[in-house]
N, C-alpha and C positions, 0 to 999 in steps of 0.2 A: 776229837772232833777227826783229826785227820787216821788216827786211828781208826776208828769205827769204820771209816771210810775202807781201810786199806783190811779190814776184817772181812768186810764182803763181798771185796771184790777179790779176796783170796780164797774166799767161799766159792762164789762163782768160776775162778780161775781152775779150783780143786773138779769142779764136773765138767768144764770142757775141756782138762785134759783125759780124764777117765773115760769120755763118751769119746774122743778122739783113737785114744789107743782100743779101745774098743771095737771101733767102728774097720781101724786098722786088723783086727784080728780077724772080723768075721769076713773081710774082703779075702784073708788070704785063708780063711775053712772053709768059706762056701761062696769059690768065685765064677760058677755058674748063678749065684741066685743073688748076688751082691753087685751088681755093676752102675757104673753113672751111665744115665741116660735110658735105666728099664726100674720099673718100678718090680720093688721086690715082691713076694708073696707077701699073703695074713700074717702069718706065723712067723716071719720074720719080721716087719713092723712090729706085731706086738710082746716082740720076745725085745727089742732096742726100746719101745716104750718102757715095758719094763723095767730094763735095766738101768734106764736113764731116770727112771723115779727111783730107783735103787740108790743110783751113786747122788740123789741129794741129802740121804744119812751124812755118808764123811765129807762131805761139804757144808754141812750142818754142823759136823763137831770141828771142822779146821775154822768155821768160822767163830764159834763158839770160843774155840782156845784163843784164840788172838783176840779178841775183845778184852779189853780189861773190864770194864762193867757191863752188868747186862747186859748176860751171853744171850742170852732166852729175845731177848728184843734185835739184837744184831742179824739172828737167825731170823727173824720175823723179816725184817729189809731183808735178806738175802732173798726169803722167797717173793715178797713184792717185787725186786729187783730183777727175777727170773720171769715171775708173770708179766712185767712191764716189756721186759727182751720177748717173751716169745707173743705179745701182741703186737711188737713192730716190726 
């Protein structure tokens, strides 16, 4: 049970680290378009959304590799956890 929880949390942490690192890179590359308190252009918002979706692939892989049994079930739990966090 604990291993299952840790597998899902490891995948979620993977997504978080990748998204934060990518945001930091964008802030350096596009300082005029990516500022605090300013709405970014539509193309930048679309790019961030697309890369966040792509980052779910390595997160699912980490979750599946960390889980001992039934890796696909754990990836589904990761997806459900991400949906829940998106609603909250």
